[in-house]
FIDREN-47974 format. One record per residue: z, x, y of N, C-alpha, C, O in turn. Coordinates in nm, 2 decimals. Layout:
residues N
<node n_Z="Z" n_X="X" n_Y="Y" ca_Z="Z" ca_X="X" ca_Y="Y" c_Z="Z" c_X="X" c_Y="Y" o_Z="Z" o_X="X" o_Y="Y"/>
...
//
This chain:
residues 103
<node n_Z="0.00" n_X="0.08" n_Y="-0.12" ca_Z="0.00" ca_X="0.00" ca_Y="0.00" c_Z="0.00" c_X="0.09" c_Y="0.12" o_Z="0.06" o_X="0.19" o_Y="0.12"/>
<node n_Z="-0.07" n_X="0.05" n_Y="0.23" ca_Z="-0.07" ca_X="0.13" ca_Y="0.35" c_Z="0.04" c_X="0.08" c_Y="0.45" o_Z="0.08" o_X="-0.04" o_Y="0.44"/>
<node n_Z="0.07" n_X="0.17" n_Y="0.53" ca_Z="0.18" ca_X="0.14" ca_Y="0.63" c_Z="0.15" c_X="0.02" c_Y="0.71" o_Z="0.04" o_X="-0.01" o_Y="0.75"/>
<node n_Z="0.26" n_X="-0.06" n_Y="0.73" ca_Z="0.25" ca_X="-0.18" ca_Y="0.82" c_Z="0.39" c_X="-0.21" c_Y="0.87" o_Z="0.49" o_X="-0.17" o_Y="0.83"/>
<node n_Z="0.39" n_X="-0.29" n_Y="0.98" ca_Z="0.51" ca_X="-0.35" ca_Y="1.03" c_Z="0.48" c_X="-0.50" c_Y="1.03" o_Z="0.38" o_X="-0.55" o_Y="1.09"/>
<node n_Z="0.58" n_X="-0.58" n_Y="0.97" ca_Z="0.55" ca_X="-0.73" ca_Y="0.97" c_Z="0.52" c_X="-0.79" c_Y="1.10" o_Z="0.59" o_X="-0.75" o_Y="1.20"/>
<node n_Z="0.43" n_X="-0.87" n_Y="1.11" ca_Z="0.38" ca_X="-0.95" ca_Y="1.22" c_Z="0.30" c_X="-0.87" c_Y="1.32" o_Z="0.26" o_X="-0.92" o_Y="1.43"/>
<node n_Z="0.28" n_X="-0.74" n_Y="1.30" ca_Z="0.19" ca_X="-0.66" ca_Y="1.39" c_Z="0.05" c_X="-0.71" c_Y="1.37" o_Z="0.01" o_X="-0.74" o_Y="1.26"/>
<node n_Z="-0.02" n_X="-0.71" n_Y="1.48" ca_Z="-0.16" ca_X="-0.77" ca_Y="1.48" c_Z="-0.27" c_X="-0.66" c_Y="1.44" o_Z="-0.38" o_X="-0.70" o_Y="1.41"/>
<node n_Z="-0.23" n_X="-0.54" n_Y="1.44" ca_Z="-0.33" ca_X="-0.43" ca_Y="1.41" c_Z="-0.25" c_X="-0.30" c_Y="1.37" o_Z="-0.13" o_X="-0.30" o_Y="1.39"/>
<node n_Z="-0.32" n_X="-0.20" n_Y="1.32" ca_Z="-0.25" ca_X="-0.08" ca_Y="1.29" c_Z="-0.20" c_X="-0.01" c_Y="1.41" o_Z="-0.09" o_X="0.05" o_Y="1.41"/>
<node n_Z="-0.27" n_X="-0.02" n_Y="1.52" ca_Z="-0.22" ca_X="0.04" ca_Y="1.65" c_Z="-0.10" c_X="-0.04" c_Y="1.70" o_Z="0.00" o_X="0.03" o_Y="1.75"/>
<node n_Z="-0.10" n_X="-0.17" n_Y="1.68" ca_Z="0.02" ca_X="-0.25" ca_Y="1.72" c_Z="0.14" c_X="-0.21" c_Y="1.63" o_Z="0.25" o_X="-0.20" o_Y="1.68"/>
<node n_Z="0.11" n_X="-0.19" n_Y="1.50" ca_Z="0.22" ca_X="-0.16" ca_Y="1.41" c_Z="0.28" c_X="-0.02" c_Y="1.45" o_Z="0.40" o_X="0.00" o_Y="1.44"/>
<node n_Z="0.19" n_X="0.07" n_Y="1.48" ca_Z="0.24" ca_X="0.21" ca_Y="1.52" c_Z="0.32" c_X="0.20" c_Y="1.65" o_Z="0.43" o_X="0.26" o_Y="1.66"/>
<node n_Z="0.28" n_X="0.12" n_Y="1.74" ca_Z="0.35" ca_X="0.10" ca_Y="1.87" c_Z="0.49" c_X="0.04" c_Y="1.84" o_Z="0.59" o_X="0.09" o_Y="1.90"/>
<node n_Z="0.50" n_X="-0.06" n_Y="1.76" ca_Z="0.63" ca_X="-0.12" ca_Y="1.73" c_Z="0.72" c_X="-0.02" c_Y="1.66" o_Z="0.84" o_X="-0.01" o_Y="1.69"/>
<node n_Z="0.66" n_X="0.05" n_Y="1.56" ca_Z="0.74" ca_X="0.14" ca_Y="1.48" c_Z="0.80" c_X="0.25" c_Y="1.57" o_Z="0.92" o_X="0.28" o_Y="1.56"/>
<node n_Z="0.72" n_X="0.30" n_Y="1.66" ca_Z="0.77" ca_X="0.41" ca_Y="1.75" c_Z="0.87" c_X="0.35" c_Y="1.85" o_Z="0.97" o_X="0.43" o_Y="1.89"/>
<node n_Z="0.86" n_X="0.23" n_Y="1.89" ca_Z="0.96" ca_X="0.17" ca_Y="1.98" c_Z="1.09" c_X="0.15" c_Y="1.91" o_Z="1.20" o_X="0.18" o_Y="1.97"/>
<node n_Z="1.08" n_X="0.11" n_Y="1.79" ca_Z="1.21" ca_X="0.09" ca_Y="1.71" c_Z="1.27" c_X="0.22" c_Y="1.69" o_Z="1.40" o_X="0.24" o_Y="1.70"/>
<node n_Z="1.19" n_X="0.32" n_Y="1.65" ca_Z="1.25" ca_X="0.46" ca_Y="1.63" c_Z="1.32" c_X="0.51" c_Y="1.75" o_Z="1.43" o_X="0.57" o_Y="1.74"/>
<node n_Z="1.26" n_X="0.49" n_Y="1.87" ca_Z="1.32" ca_X="0.53" ca_Y="1.99" c_Z="1.45" c_X="0.46" c_Y="2.02" o_Z="1.55" o_X="0.52" o_Y="2.06"/>
<node n_Z="1.45" n_X="0.33" n_Y="1.99" ca_Z="1.57" ca_X="0.24" ca_Y="2.02" c_Z="1.69" c_X="0.28" c_Y="1.93" o_Z="1.80" o_X="0.28" o_Y="1.98"/>
<node n_Z="1.66" n_X="0.32" n_Y="1.81" ca_Z="1.77" ca_X="0.36" ca_Y="1.71" c_Z="1.79" c_X="0.51" c_Y="1.70" o_Z="1.86" o_X="0.56" o_Y="1.62"/>
<node n_Z="1.72" n_X="0.58" n_Y="1.79" ca_Z="1.73" ca_X="0.73" ca_Y="1.79" c_Z="1.70" c_X="0.79" c_Y="1.66" o_Z="1.78" o_X="0.87" o_Y="1.60"/>
<node n_Z="1.58" n_X="0.75" n_Y="1.60" ca_Z="1.54" ca_X="0.80" ca_Y="1.47" c_Z="1.42" c_X="0.90" c_Y="1.48" o_Z="1.33" o_X="0.87" o_Y="1.57"/>
<node n_Z="1.42" n_X="1.00" n_Y="1.40" ca_Z="1.30" ca_X="1.09" ca_Y="1.41" c_Z="1.18" c_X="1.02" c_Y="1.34" o_Z="1.20" o_X="0.93" o_Y="1.26"/>
<node n_Z="1.06" n_X="1.06" n_Y="1.38" ca_Z="0.94" ca_X="1.00" ca_Y="1.33" c_Z="0.87" c_X="1.11" c_Y="1.25" o_Z="0.84" o_X="1.21" o_Y="1.30"/>
<node n_Z="0.84" n_X="1.07" n_Y="1.12" ca_Z="0.77" ca_X="1.16" ca_Y="1.03" c_Z="0.63" c_X="1.10" c_Y="1.00" o_Z="0.61" o_X="0.98" o_Y="1.01"/>
<node n_Z="0.54" n_X="1.18" n_Y="0.95" ca_Z="0.41" ca_X="1.13" ca_Y="0.90" c_Z="0.43" c_X="1.04" c_Y="0.78" o_Z="0.36" o_X="0.94" o_Y="0.77"/>
<node n_Z="0.52" n_X="1.07" n_Y="0.69" ca_Z="0.55" ca_X="0.98" ca_Y="0.58" c_Z="0.64" c_X="0.87" c_Y="0.62" o_Z="0.75" o_X="0.89" o_Y="0.69"/>
<node n_Z="0.60" n_X="0.75" n_Y="0.59" ca_Z="0.68" ca_X="0.63" ca_Y="0.63" c_Z="0.74" c_X="0.57" c_Y="0.51" o_Z="0.68" o_X="0.56" o_Y="0.41"/>
<node n_Z="0.87" n_X="0.53" n_Y="0.52" ca_Z="0.94" ca_X="0.47" ca_Y="0.41" c_Z="0.90" c_X="0.32" c_Y="0.39" o_Z="0.91" o_X="0.25" o_Y="0.49"/>
<node n_Z="0.87" n_X="0.29" n_Y="0.27" ca_Z="0.84" ca_X="0.15" ca_Y="0.24" c_Z="0.97" c_X="0.08" c_Y="0.18" o_Z="0.99" o_X="-0.04" o_Y="0.22"/>
<node n_Z="1.04" n_X="0.15" n_Y="0.10" ca_Z="1.16" ca_X="0.08" ca_Y="0.04" c_Z="1.27" c_X="0.19" c_Y="0.01" o_Z="1.24" o_X="0.31" o_Y="0.00"/>
<node n_Z="1.39" n_X="0.14" n_Y="0.00" ca_Z="1.50" ca_X="0.22" ca_Y="-0.02" c_Z="1.60" c_X="0.14" c_Y="-0.12" o_Z="1.62" o_X="0.02" o_Y="-0.10"/>
<node n_Z="1.66" n_X="0.21" n_Y="-0.21" ca_Z="1.76" ca_X="0.15" ca_Y="-0.30" c_Z="1.88" c_X="0.24" c_Y="-0.29" o_Z="1.88" o_X="0.36" o_Y="-0.30"/>
<node n_Z="2.00" n_X="0.17" n_Y="-0.28" ca_Z="2.12" ca_X="0.24" ca_Y="-0.27" c_Z="2.24" c_X="0.15" c_Y="-0.31" o_Z="2.22" o_X="0.03" o_Y="-0.33"/>
<node n_Z="2.35" n_X="0.22" n_Y="-0.33" ca_Z="2.47" ca_X="0.14" ca_Y="-0.36" c_Z="2.55" c_X="0.11" c_Y="-0.24" o_Z="2.58" o_X="0.19" o_Y="-0.15"/>
<node n_Z="2.58" n_X="-0.02" n_Y="-0.23" ca_Z="2.66" ca_X="-0.07" ca_Y="-0.11" c_Z="2.77" c_X="-0.16" c_Y="-0.17" o_Z="2.75" o_X="-0.26" o_Y="-0.23"/>
<node n_Z="2.89" n_X="-0.11" n_Y="-0.14" ca_Z="3.02" ca_X="-0.17" ca_Y="-0.19" c_Z="3.01" c_X="-0.20" c_Y="-0.34" o_Z="3.04" o_X="-0.31" o_Y="-0.38"/>
<node n_Z="2.97" n_X="-0.11" n_Y="-0.42" ca_Z="2.96" ca_X="-0.12" ca_Y="-0.56" c_Z="2.85" c_X="-0.19" c_Y="-0.62" o_Z="2.84" o_X="-0.21" o_Y="-0.74"/>
<node n_Z="2.76" n_X="-0.24" n_Y="-0.53" ca_Z="2.64" ca_X="-0.32" ca_Y="-0.58" c_Z="2.51" c_X="-0.24" c_Y="-0.54" o_Z="2.50" o_X="-0.19" o_Y="-0.43"/>
<node n_Z="2.41" n_X="-0.24" n_Y="-0.63" ca_Z="2.28" ca_X="-0.18" ca_Y="-0.60" c_Z="2.21" c_X="-0.28" c_Y="-0.51" o_Z="2.19" o_X="-0.40" o_Y="-0.55"/>
<node n_Z="2.16" n_X="-0.23" n_Y="-0.40" ca_Z="2.07" ca_X="-0.32" ca_Y="-0.31" c_Z="1.94" c_X="-0.24" c_Y="-0.28" o_Z="1.93" o_X="-0.12" o_Y="-0.29"/>
<node n_Z="1.84" n_X="-0.32" n_Y="-0.25" ca_Z="1.71" ca_X="-0.27" ca_Y="-0.22" c_Z="1.66" c_X="-0.33" c_Y="-0.09" o_Z="1.67" o_X="-0.45" o_Y="-0.07"/>
<node n_Z="1.61" n_X="-0.25" n_Y="0.00" ca_Z="1.55" ca_X="-0.29" ca_Y="0.12" c_Z="1.40" c_X="-0.25" c_Y="0.12" o_Z="1.37" o_X="-0.13" o_Y="0.09"/>
<node n_Z="1.31" n_X="-0.34" n_Y="0.15" ca_Z="1.17" ca_X="-0.31" ca_Y="0.15" c_Z="1.11" c_X="-0.37" c_Y="0.27" o_Z="1.13" o_X="-0.49" o_Y="0.30"/>
<node n_Z="1.03" n_X="-0.29" n_Y="0.34" ca_Z="0.96" ca_X="-0.34" ca_Y="0.46" c_Z="0.88" c_X="-0.47" c_Y="0.43" o_Z="0.80" o_X="-0.47" o_Y="0.33"/>
<node n_Z="0.90" n_X="-0.57" n_Y="0.51" ca_Z="0.83" ca_X="-0.70" ca_Y="0.48" c_Z="0.92" c_X="-0.80" c_Y="0.41" o_Z="0.89" o_X="-0.92" o_Y="0.41"/>
<node n_Z="1.02" n_X="-0.75" n_Y="0.34" ca_Z="1.11" ca_X="-0.84" ca_Y="0.26" c_Z="1.23" c_X="-0.87" c_Y="0.35" o_Z="1.26" o_X="-0.81" o_Y="0.45"/>
<node n_Z="1.31" n_X="-0.97" n_Y="0.30" ca_Z="1.43" ca_X="-1.00" ca_Y="0.37" c_Z="1.54" c_X="-0.90" c_Y="0.34" o_Z="1.55" o_X="-0.85" o_Y="0.23"/>
<node n_Z="1.63" n_X="-0.88" n_Y="0.44" ca_Z="1.74" ca_X="-0.79" ca_Y="0.42" c_Z="1.83" c_X="-0.86" c_Y="0.31" o_Z="1.85" o_X="-0.98" o_Y="0.32"/>
<node n_Z="1.89" n_X="-0.78" n_Y="0.22" ca_Z="1.98" ca_X="-0.84" ca_Y="0.12" c_Z="2.09" c_X="-0.92" c_Y="0.19" o_Z="2.14" o_X="-0.88" o_Y="0.29"/>
<node n_Z="2.13" n_X="-1.03" n_Y="0.12" ca_Z="2.22" ca_X="-1.13" ca_Y="0.18" c_Z="2.36" c_X="-1.07" c_Y="0.20" o_Z="2.44" o_X="-1.12" o_Y="0.28"/>
<node n_Z="2.39" n_X="-0.96" n_Y="0.13" ca_Z="2.53" ca_X="-0.90" ca_Y="0.14" c_Z="2.55" c_X="-0.84" c_Y="0.28" o_Z="2.67" o_X="-0.81" o_Y="0.31"/>
<node n_Z="2.45" n_X="-0.83" n_Y="0.36" ca_Z="2.47" ca_X="-0.78" ca_Y="0.50" c_Z="2.49" c_X="-0.90" c_Y="0.60" o_Z="2.49" o_X="-0.87" o_Y="0.72"/>
<node n_Z="2.50" n_X="-1.02" n_Y="0.55" ca_Z="2.53" ca_X="-1.13" ca_Y="0.64" c_Z="2.42" c_X="-1.18" c_Y="0.74" o_Z="2.46" o_X="-1.23" o_Y="0.84"/>
<node n_Z="2.30" n_X="-1.15" n_Y="0.70" ca_Z="2.19" ca_X="-1.20" ca_Y="0.79" c_Z="2.11" c_X="-1.31" c_Y="0.72" o_Z="2.10" o_X="-1.31" o_Y="0.60"/>
<node n_Z="2.06" n_X="-1.40" n_Y="0.80" ca_Z="1.98" ca_X="-1.51" ca_Y="0.74" c_Z="1.84" c_X="-1.48" c_Y="0.78" o_Z="1.80" o_X="-1.48" o_Y="0.89"/>
<node n_Z="1.75" n_X="-1.47" n_Y="0.68" ca_Z="1.61" ca_X="-1.46" ca_Y="0.70" c_Z="1.57" c_X="-1.34" c_Y="0.79" o_Z="1.47" o_X="-1.36" o_Y="0.86"/>
<node n_Z="1.64" n_X="-1.23" n_Y="0.78" ca_Z="1.60" ca_X="-1.12" ca_Y="0.86" c_Z="1.50" c_X="-1.03" c_Y="0.79" o_Z="1.54" o_X="-0.98" o_Y="0.68"/>
<node n_Z="1.38" n_X="-1.02" n_Y="0.84" ca_Z="1.28" ca_X="-0.94" ca_Y="0.77" c_Z="1.29" c_X="-0.80" c_Y="0.81" o_Z="1.32" o_X="-0.77" o_Y="0.93"/>
<node n_Z="1.28" n_X="-0.71" n_Y="0.72" ca_Z="1.29" ca_X="-0.56" ca_Y="0.74" c_Z="1.16" c_X="-0.52" c_Y="0.81" o_Z="1.05" o_X="-0.54" o_Y="0.75"/>
<node n_Z="1.18" n_X="-0.46" n_Y="0.93" ca_Z="1.06" ca_X="-0.41" ca_Y="1.00" c_Z="1.03" c_X="-0.26" c_Y="0.98" o_Z="0.92" o_X="-0.22" o_Y="0.98"/>
<node n_Z="1.14" n_X="-0.18" n_Y="0.96" ca_Z="1.12" ca_X="-0.04" ca_Y="0.94" c_Z="1.24" c_X="0.03" c_Y="0.88" o_Z="1.35" o_X="-0.03" o_Y="0.89"/>
<node n_Z="1.22" n_X="0.14" n_Y="0.81" ca_Z="1.33" ca_X="0.22" ca_Y="0.75" c_Z="1.31" c_X="0.36" c_Y="0.80" o_Z="1.20" o_X="0.41" o_Y="0.78"/>
<node n_Z="1.41" n_X="0.42" n_Y="0.85" ca_Z="1.40" ca_X="0.56" ca_Y="0.90" c_Z="1.50" c_X="0.65" c_Y="0.83" o_Z="1.61" o_X="0.62" o_Y="0.80"/>
<node n_Z="1.45" n_X="0.77" n_Y="0.80" ca_Z="1.53" ca_X="0.88" ca_Y="0.74" c_Z="1.59" c_X="0.96" c_Y="0.86" o_Z="1.52" o_X="1.02" o_Y="0.94"/>
<node n_Z="1.72" n_X="0.95" n_Y="0.87" ca_Z="1.79" ca_X="1.02" ca_Y="0.99" c_Z="1.89" c_X="1.12" c_Y="0.94" o_Z="1.99" o_X="1.15" o_Y="1.00"/>
<node n_Z="1.85" n_X="1.19" n_Y="0.83" ca_Z="1.93" ca_X="1.30" ca_Y="0.78" c_Z="2.04" c_X="1.25" c_Y="0.68" o_Z="2.00" o_X="1.23" o_Y="0.56"/>
<node n_Z="2.16" n_X="1.24" n_Y="0.73" ca_Z="2.27" ca_X="1.20" ca_Y="0.64" c_Z="2.26" c_X="1.05" c_Y="0.61" o_Z="2.32" o_X="1.00" o_Y="0.51"/>
<node n_Z="2.19" n_X="0.97" n_Y="0.69" ca_Z="2.18" ca_X="0.83" ca_Y="0.67" c_Z="2.04" c_X="0.78" c_Y="0.69" o_Z="1.96" o_X="0.85" o_Y="0.75"/>
<node n_Z="2.01" n_X="0.67" n_Y="0.63" ca_Z="1.89" ca_X="0.60" ca_Y="0.65" c_Z="1.92" c_X="0.48" c_Y="0.74" o_Z="2.03" o_X="0.42" o_Y="0.72"/>
<node n_Z="1.83" n_X="0.44" n_Y="0.83" ca_Z="1.85" ca_X="0.33" ca_Y="0.91" c_Z="1.75" c_X="0.22" c_Y="0.88" o_Z="1.63" o_X="0.24" o_Y="0.88"/>
<node n_Z="1.80" n_X="0.10" n_Y="0.84" ca_Z="1.72" ca_X="-0.01" ca_Y="0.80" c_Z="1.72" c_X="-0.11" c_Y="0.91" o_Z="1.83" o_X="-0.16" o_Y="0.95"/>
<node n_Z="1.60" n_X="-0.14" n_Y="0.97" ca_Z="1.59" ca_X="-0.22" ca_Y="1.09" c_Z="1.53" c_X="-0.35" c_Y="1.07" o_Z="1.42" o_X="-0.36" o_Y="1.01"/>
<node n_Z="1.59" n_X="-0.45" n_Y="1.12" ca_Z="1.54" ca_X="-0.59" ca_Y="1.13" c_Z="1.53" c_X="-0.63" c_Y="1.28" o_Z="1.58" o_X="-0.55" o_Y="1.36"/>
<node n_Z="1.48" n_X="-0.74" n_Y="1.31" ca_Z="1.48" ca_X="-0.78" ca_Y="1.45" c_Z="1.61" c_X="-0.77" c_Y="1.52" o_Z="1.63" o_X="-0.72" o_Y="1.63"/>
<node n_Z="1.72" n_X="-0.83" n_Y="1.45" ca_Z="1.85" ca_X="-0.83" ca_Y="1.51" c_Z="1.94" c_X="-0.71" c_Y="1.47" o_Z="2.04" o_X="-0.69" o_Y="1.53"/>
<node n_Z="1.90" n_X="-0.64" n_Y="1.38" ca_Z="1.98" ca_X="-0.52" ca_Y="1.33" c_Z="1.89" c_X="-0.39" c_Y="1.36" o_Z="1.83" o_X="-0.34" o_Y="1.27"/>
<node n_Z="1.89" n_X="-0.35" n_Y="1.48" ca_Z="1.82" ca_X="-0.23" ca_Y="1.52" c_Z="1.70" c_X="-0.24" c_Y="1.61" o_Z="1.69" o_X="-0.16" o_Y="1.70"/>
<node n_Z="1.62" n_X="-0.34" n_Y="1.58" ca_Z="1.49" ca_X="-0.34" ca_Y="1.66" c_Z="1.52" c_X="-0.40" c_Y="1.80" o_Z="1.46" o_X="-0.35" o_Y="1.90"/>
<node n_Z="1.60" n_X="-0.50" n_Y="1.81" ca_Z="1.62" ca_X="-0.57" ca_Y="1.94" c_Z="1.76" c_X="-0.55" c_Y="1.99" o_Z="1.79" o_X="-0.51" o_Y="2.10"/>
<node n_Z="1.86" n_X="-0.58" n_Y="1.90" ca_Z="2.00" ca_X="-0.56" ca_Y="1.94" c_Z="2.08" c_X="-0.52" c_Y="1.82" o_Z="2.03" o_X="-0.51" o_Y="1.71"/>
<node n_Z="2.21" n_X="-0.49" n_Y="1.84" ca_Z="2.30" ca_X="-0.45" ca_Y="1.74" c_Z="2.25" c_X="-0.32" c_Y="1.67" o_Z="2.14" o_X="-0.27" o_Y="1.70"/>
<node n_Z="2.33" n_X="-0.27" n_Y="1.58" ca_Z="2.30" ca_X="-0.15" ca_Y="1.51" c_Z="2.22" c_X="-0.18" c_Y="1.38" o_Z="2.24" o_X="-0.29" o_Y="1.33"/>
<node n_Z="2.14" n_X="-0.08" n_Y="1.34" ca_Z="2.07" ca_X="-0.11" ca_Y="1.21" c_Z="2.17" c_X="-0.10" c_Y="1.10" o_Z="2.28" o_X="-0.05" o_Y="1.11"/>
<node n_Z="2.13" n_X="-0.14" n_Y="0.98" ca_Z="2.20" ca_X="-0.13" ca_Y="0.86" c_Z="2.19" c_X="0.02" c_Y="0.82" o_Z="2.09" o_X="0.08" o_Y="0.83"/>
<node n_Z="2.31" n_X="0.08" n_Y="0.79" ca_Z="2.31" ca_X="0.22" ca_Y="0.75" c_Z="2.33" c_X="0.24" c_Y="0.60" o_Z="2.41" o_X="0.17" o_Y="0.54"/>
<node n_Z="2.25" n_X="0.33" n_Y="0.54" ca_Z="2.26" ca_X="0.36" ca_Y="0.40" c_Z="2.29" c_X="0.51" c_Y="0.39" o_Z="2.20" o_X="0.59" o_Y="0.43"/>
<node n_Z="2.41" n_X="0.55" n_Y="0.35" ca_Z="2.44" ca_X="0.69" ca_Y="0.33" c_Z="2.35" c_X="0.76" c_Y="0.23" o_Z="2.33" o_X="0.71" o_Y="0.12"/>
<node n_Z="2.30" n_X="0.87" n_Y="0.26" ca_Z="2.21" ca_X="0.95" ca_Y="0.17" c_Z="2.28" c_X="0.97" c_Y="0.03" o_Z="2.21" o_X="0.97" o_Y="-0.07"/>
<node n_Z="2.41" n_X="0.99" n_Y="0.04" ca_Z="2.49" ca_X="1.01" ca_Y="-0.08" c_Z="2.47" c_X="0.90" c_Y="-0.19" o_Z="2.47" o_X="0.92" o_Y="-0.31"/>
<node n_Z="2.45" n_X="0.77" n_Y="-0.14" ca_Z="2.44" ca_X="0.66" ca_Y="-0.23" c_Z="2.30" c_X="0.61" c_Y="-0.25" o_Z="2.28" o_X="0.51" o_Y="-0.32"/>
<node n_Z="2.20" n_X="0.68" n_Y="-0.20" ca_Z="2.06" ca_X="0.64" ca_Y="-0.22" c_Z="2.01" c_X="0.69" c_Y="-0.35" o_Z="2.03" o_X="0.81" o_Y="-0.39"/>
<node n_Z="1.96" n_X="0.60" n_Y="-0.43" ca_Z="1.90" ca_X="0.63" ca_Y="-0.56" c_Z="1.75" c_X="0.64" c_Y="-0.56" o_Z="1.70" o_X="0.71" o_Y="-0.65"/>
<node n_Z="1.68" n_X="0.58" n_Y="-0.47" ca_Z="1.54" ca_X="0.60" ca_Y="-0.47" c_Z="1.48" c_X="0.57" c_Y="-0.33" o_Z="1.54" o_X="0.48" o_Y="-0.25"/>
<node n_Z="1.38" n_X="0.64" n_Y="-0.29" ca_Z="1.31" ca_X="0.62" ca_Y="-0.17" c_Z="1.16" c_X="0.61" c_Y="-0.20" o_Z="1.11" o_X="0.70" o_Y="-0.27"/>
<node n_Z="1.09" n_X="0.51" n_Y="-0.16" ca_Z="0.95" ca_X="0.49" ca_Y="-0.19" c_Z="0.87" c_X="0.49" c_Y="-0.05" o_Z="0.92" o_X="0.44" o_Y="0.05"/>
<node n_Z="0.76" n_X="0.56" n_Y="-0.05" ca_Z="0.68" ca_X="0.57" ca_Y="0.07" c_Z="0.55" c_X="0.49" c_Y="0.06" o_Z="0.51" o_X="0.46" o_Y="-0.05"/>
<node n_Z="0.50" n_X="0.46" n_Y="0.18" ca_Z="0.37" ca_X="0.39" ca_Y="0.19" c_Z="0.26" c_X="0.48" c_Y="0.13" o_Z="0.15" o_X="0.44" o_Y="0.13"/>
//
């Protein structure tokens, strides 16, 4: 699958949104873009995938994942209300991550 951001109207628009989110959450931008991430959260395995809804254990209703960033010790999972527009992104500690898939 090729890189995308949900609801972007074109590849240029997707890139623009991705870069704006990265700046907002102070995340580095790499050529490789993360499509999905699996990690342990409070003893439960969770998976976040761009375009899918954030797992319900994070207390969000119908929040679609827009981007996932590798920020060194943590990954930042961003939805419209968790990272992209307001509030902080969901954080996944690298220590608990079991898999990372790229576009």
